[in-house]
C-alpha positions as CSV (number, residue, x, y, z in Angstrom):
1,X,117.6,144.9,90.2
2,X,115.9,143.3,87.1
3,X,117.8,140.1,86.4
4,X,118.3,140.4,82.7
5,X,120.8,138.5,80.8
6,X,123.9,140.6,80.4
7,X,123.7,140.5,76.6
8,X,120.1,141.5,76.3
9,X,120.9,144.3,78.7
10,X,123.8,145.4,76.6
11,X,122.4,145.1,73.1
12,X,120.9,148.0,71.2
13,X,118.2,146.1,69.3
14,X,117.3,146.3,65.6
15,X,115.9,149.5,64.1
16,X,113.5,148.9,61.2
17,X,112.9,151.6,58.7
18,X,110.6,154.5,59.5
19,X,107.0,154.1,59.3
20,X,105.4,157.5,59.1
21,X,102.0,157.7,60.9
22,X,100.5,159.7,58.0
23,X,101.8,157.0,55.5
24,X,99.2,158.1,52.8
25,X,100.8,161.5,52.6
26,X,104.3,160.1,51.7
27,X,106.0,158.3,48.7
28,X,107.4,155.3,50.6
29,X,110.6,154.0,49.2
30,X,112.6,153.2,52.4
31,X,111.5,149.6,53.3
32,X,111.6,147.7,49.9
33,X,107.7,147.2,50.2
34,X,105.8,146.6,47.0
35,X,104.0,149.8,45.9
36,X,101.4,147.6,43.9
37,X,98.5,145.9,45.8
38,X,98.6,142.1,46.4
39,X,96.6,139.8,44.0
40,X,93.0,140.5,44.0
41,X,92.6,136.7,44.7
42,X,94.3,137.3,48.1
43,X,91.5,139.7,49.3
44,X,88.9,137.3,48.1
45,X,90.4,134.4,50.0
46,X,90.6,136.4,53.3
47,X,87.0,137.2,52.9
48,X,85.9,133.7,52.3
49,X,87.9,132.4,55.0
50,X,86.6,135.1,57.5
51,X,83.1,134.0,56.8
52,X,79.9,135.6,58.0
53,X,80.7,137.9,61.1
54,X,84.1,136.4,61.4
55,X,82.6,132.9,62.1
56,X,85.9,131.1,61.5
57,X,87.9,132.9,64.1
58,X,86.8,130.9,67.2
59,X,88.9,128.1,66.3
60,X,92.7,127.6,65.9
61,X,94.2,127.5,62.4
62,X,96.1,124.4,61.2
63,X,99.1,124.5,63.6
64,X,101.5,123.0,60.8
65,X,100.2,125.2,58.0
66,X,99.8,121.9,56.3
67,X,97.9,123.2,53.3
68,X,100.4,125.9,52.6
69,X,103.2,123.5,52.6
70,X,101.6,121.5,50.0
71,X,100.9,124.7,47.9
72,X,104.4,125.7,48.1
73,X,105.7,122.3,47.5
74,X,103.9,122.2,44.3
75,X,105.0,125.7,43.4
76,X,108.8,125.0,44.0
77,X,108.9,121.4,43.1
78,X,109.6,120.0,46.8
79,X,107.8,117.4,48.8
80,X,105.8,119.2,51.7
81,X,108.3,117.7,54.1
82,X,111.1,119.8,52.8
83,X,109.0,123.1,53.7
84,X,108.2,125.1,56.8
85,X,105.8,128.1,56.9
86,X,106.9,131.0,59.0
87,X,105.5,134.3,60.5
88,X,107.7,136.3,58.0
89,X,111.1,134.9,56.9
90,X,112.6,136.6,60.1
91,X,110.9,133.9,62.2
92,X,113.0,131.2,60.3
93,X,116.2,133.1,60.6
94,X,115.7,133.4,64.3
95,X,114.9,129.5,64.6
96,X,117.8,128.6,62.5
97,X,120.2,130.2,65.0
98,X,118.3,128.8,67.9
99,X,118.5,125.3,66.4
100,X,122.2,125.5,65.2
101,X,124.2,127.9,67.1
102,X,124.6,127.6,70.9
103,X,125.5,130.4,73.2
104,X,129.2,131.2,72.4
105,X,129.1,129.6,68.9
106,X,129.8,131.5,65.8
107,X,127.5,132.6,63.0
108,X,128.8,134.5,59.9
109,X,127.5,136.9,57.2
110,X,128.4,139.5,54.7
111,X,128.7,143.1,55.8
112,X,126.9,145.0,54.5
113,X,123.7,142.9,54.4
114,X,120.7,142.1,56.7
115,X,121.8,143.8,59.9
116,X,119.0,141.8,61.8
117,X,121.4,138.6,61.6
118,X,123.5,140.5,64.3
119,X,120.6,141.2,66.5
120,X,119.3,137.6,66.3
121,X,123.0,136.4,67.2
122,X,123.0,138.8,70.2
123,X,119.7,137.5,71.6
124,X,121.1,133.8,71.3
125,X,124.3,134.8,72.6
126,X,126.1,133.6,69.6
127,X,129.4,135.2,68.3
128,X,129.3,137.0,65.1
129,X,131.9,137.1,62.3
130,X,131.5,139.2,59.3
131,X,133.1,139.3,55.9
132,X,133.5,142.0,53.3
133,X,132.8,142.3,49.8
134,X,135.4,142.6,46.9
135,X,134.8,145.1,44.1
136,X,133.4,142.1,42.0
137,X,131.0,141.3,44.7
138,X,132.6,138.2,46.2
139,X,133.2,137.5,49.7
140,X,136.5,138.7,50.9
141,X,139.0,136.5,52.7
142,X,136.3,133.7,53.1
143,X,138.3,130.7,54.3
144,X,138.8,127.4,52.5
145,X,136.7,125.8,55.3
146,X,134.4,128.1,57.3
147,X,133.8,126.3,60.8
148,X,131.1,128.6,62.0
149,X,127.6,127.0,62.6
150,X,125.6,129.1,60.1
151,X,126.6,131.4,57.4
152,X,123.9,133.7,56.1
153,X,124.2,134.8,52.6
154,X,121.7,137.5,51.4
155,X,121.2,137.1,47.6
156,X,120.5,139.3,45.9
157,X,122.4,141.3,48.6
158,X,120.5,144.0,50.4
159,X,121.2,146.9,50.5
160,X,123.4,146.9,47.6
161,X,121.5,144.8,44.9
162,X,123.8,142.3,43.1
163,X,123.0,138.6,43.3
164,X,125.7,135.9,43.9
165,X,126.1,133.5,40.9
166,X,124.8,130.0,41.6
167,X,128.0,128.5,40.8
168,X,129.8,130.6,43.3
169,X,127.1,129.9,46.0
170,X,127.6,126.1,45.2
171,X,131.3,126.5,45.8
172,X,130.6,128.4,49.2
173,X,128.2,125.3,50.2
174,X,131.2,123.0,49.8
175,X,133.3,125.3,52.0
176,X,130.8,125.8,55.0
177,X,131.3,123.1,57.7
178,X,127.9,124.3,59.2
179,X,124.6,125.4,57.6
180,X,124.6,127.8,54.6
181,X,121.5,129.8,54.7
182,X,120.5,131.6,51.4
183,X,118.3,134.4,52.3
184,X,116.4,134.9,49.0
185,X,114.1,137.8,50.0
186,X,114.3,139.5,46.7
187,X,114.8,136.4,44.4
188,X,111.6,137.0,42.6
189,X,112.9,140.2,41.2
190,X,116.2,138.5,40.1
191,X,117.3,136.7,36.8
192,X,117.9,133.6,38.8
193,X,118.0,131.9,42.1
194,X,119.8,129.1,43.9
195,X,116.9,127.1,45.1
196,X,118.3,123.9,43.2
197,X,121.1,123.7,45.6
198,X,118.9,122.5,48.6
199,X,118.5,119.1,46.7
200,X,122.5,119.0,46.2
201,X,123.7,119.9,49.5
202,X,122.3,118.8,52.9
203,X,123.7,121.9,54.6
204,X,121.8,124.4,52.3
205,X,118.7,126.3,53.5
206,X,116.7,128.7,51.2
207,X,114.5,131.3,52.8
208,X,111.8,133.3,51.2
209,X,109.2,135.9,52.1
210,X,106.0,137.1,50.7
211,X,106.5,140.7,52.0
212,X,108.2,142.0,48.9
213,X,107.3,140.6,45.5
214,X,103.8,139.2,46.8
215,X,103.0,142.7,48.4
216,X,102.0,141.1,51.7
217,X,104.3,142.9,54.1
218,X,101.3,143.5,56.4
219,X,100.5,139.8,56.7
220,X,104.0,138.5,57.9
221,X,104.4,135.7,55.7
222,X,107.7,133.6,55.0
223,X,109.0,130.1,54.3
224,X,112.0,127.9,54.3
225,X,113.0,125.0,52.1
226,X,115.5,122.4,53.5
227,X,116.2,118.8,54.0
228,X,113.4,117.3,55.9
229,X,115.5,116.7,58.9
230,X,116.2,120.3,59.1
231,X,112.5,121.3,58.8
232,X,111.6,118.7,61.4
233,X,114.0,120.4,63.7
234,X,112.7,124.0,62.9
235,X,109.2,122.5,63.4
236,X,110.1,121.6,67.1
237,X,111.0,125.2,68.1
238,X,108.4,127.5,66.2
239,X,105.6,128.9,67.7
240,X,102.8,126.1,67.6
241,X,100.3,128.4,65.8
242,X,102.6,130.7,64.0
243,X,100.2,131.7,61.1
244,X,96.7,132.7,61.7
245,X,93.7,131.6,59.5
246,X,93.7,134.6,57.5
247,X,97.3,134.8,56.8
248,X,97.2,131.2,55.8
249,X,94.2,131.9,53.3
250,X,96.3,134.9,51.9
251,X,99.4,132.9,51.4
252,X,97.8,130.0,49.4
253,X,96.1,132.5,47.2
254,X,99.2,134.5,46.5
255,X,101.4,131.6,45.8
256,X,98.7,130.1,43.4
257,X,98.5,133.4,41.3
258,X,101.8,133.2,39.5
259,X,100.5,135.2,36.8
260,X,99.8,138.1,38.9
261,X,103.2,137.8,40.6
262,X,105.0,137.6,37.3
263,X,103.3,140.8,35.9
264,X,104.0,142.8,39.1
265,X,107.6,141.8,39.1
266,X,108.1,142.5,35.4
267,X,106.6,146.1,36.1
268,X,109.1,146.6,38.9
269,X,112.2,145.4,37.0
270,X,111.4,147.5,34.2
271,X,111.0,150.7,36.3
272,X,114.3,149.7,38.1
273,X,116.2,149.8,34.9
274,X,114.6,152.9,33.8
275,X,115.2,154.7,37.0
276,X,118.8,153.5,37.3
277,X,119.4,154.9,33.7
278,X,118.1,158.2,34.7
279,X,120.0,158.5,37.8
280,X,123.3,157.9,36.1
281,X,122.3,160.6,33.7
282,X,122.2,163.0,36.3
283,X,125.5,162.0,37.8
284,X,124.6,159.2,40.4
285,X,126.6,156.2,40.7
286,X,124.3,153.2,40.7
287,X,125.1,149.6,41.6
288,X,123.2,147.2,39.2
289,X,120.6,145.6,41.1
290,X,118.7,142.2,41.0
291,X,116.2,143.4,43.8
292,X,113.5,145.9,44.0
293,X,115.7,148.6,45.1
294,X,118.8,150.5,44.1
295,X,121.9,151.7,45.9
296,X,122.6,155.1,44.6
297,X,125.4,157.5,45.4
298,X,124.9,161.2,44.5
299,X,127.8,163.1,42.8
300,X,129.1,164.8,46.0
301,X,128.8,161.5,47.9
302,X,126.6,163.1,50.6
303,X,123.7,160.7,50.9
304,X,122.4,162.5,54.0
305,X,122.1,165.8,52.2
306,X,119.9,164.1,49.5
307,X,118.1,162.1,52.2
308,X,117.1,165.3,53.9
309,X,116.0,167.0,50.7
310,X,113.5,164.1,49.9
311,X,112.4,164.1,53.3
312,X,111.4,167.5,53.2
313,X,109.3,166.7,50.0
314,X,107.6,163.8,51.9
315,X,109.7,161.1,50.0
316,X,111.1,158.5,52.1
317,X,114.3,156.5,51.2
318,X,116.8,154.7,53.3
319,X,120.0,156.4,54.4
320,X,122.4,154.3,56.6
321,X,124.8,155.6,59.1
322,X,127.2,152.6,58.6
323,X,130.5,154.1,57.2
324,X,130.3,151.6,54.3
325,X,127.0,153.1,53.2
326,X,126.7,156.6,54.5
327,X,127.8,158.1,51.2
328,X,124.6,156.7,49.3
329,X,121.0,155.8,49.5
330,X,118.9,152.6,49.1
331,X,115.8,153.6,47.0
332,X,112.9,151.0,46.8
333,X,111.3,150.8,43.3
334,X,107.9,151.9,43.5
335,X,105.4,152.7,40.7
336,X,106.6,154.4,37.5
337,X,104.7,157.4,38.7
338,X,106.3,157.5,42.2
339,X,109.7,157.1,40.7
340,X,109.1,160.0,38.2
341,X,108.2,162.1,41.1
342,X,111.2,161.0,43.0
343,X,113.5,161.7,39.9
344,X,112.1,165.3,39.6
345,X,112.9,165.8,43.3
346,X,116.3,164.5,42.9
347,X,116.9,167.0,40.1
348,X,115.6,169.9,42.1
349,X,117.7,168.8,45.1
350,X,120.9,168.7,42.9
């Protein structure tokens, strides 16, 4: 008999959004990817780093991603000692649990939000406690003092869309005995973020990704910003060469091209607001969103019916089986043309 740990044998595992093999034949709005390409400077940087005949690839990259920490520090206004680079923000989320929550200890998060938190906790053998949301998008029944080792707060919330006000997050920081991890995956699409709280509270960590706003989901790039002692602890347990040479070159170029990022996010925000208004005009209930997606409910509250109709037309959106979400759909915001095609299909489906 294979001697697996019981919790690993019992766990179901995380199921990511569907990636069709013939991806070019679809309008893909199911995994909150960016439909626009990355900055042209990213491609230039990759080719330069690659060199003639891939000459640079025979040596290891910087183990600490030192240059990237400097670039990110300059961008966000932090010393590089406050920053760690990661193989996607998921690596940081995983290592935070490994660093702060021992087997049997508790981590918490809002439900619904990023379901991968539960998977990471299961792998570690940590206990999970979830909290619901009120109608005004505050955490329901959150204690005056939360004693869990980590509380993950996805802001803007995915899959629903609203961002938690900074004043409210600051209140939560004072109520958490352990670490408050602000998963700001979609912060670049929002009107505000809570990065300033890292300097004010020693238990606050902010994680970011380049998969969404920077259109680099295929490169697996992320980072975290926290007190230097937290970063030093995460450095101990990360993979020692966690970002390859090409990823590091791509990341530096992307972070430096803030003009391109701003224009890309502007187009997505404008399309998001246009599409939300059009959905409401045909009877959909749409939650106001600060991300690059909308959670929309059809008039008959049958999200699966609409999902199937879109799927038949080669338009992919995200439908969740969770009872709290089954009535609606999470629709990523693509280009204006993609969303116009999707809107026409929704009108046809009825």
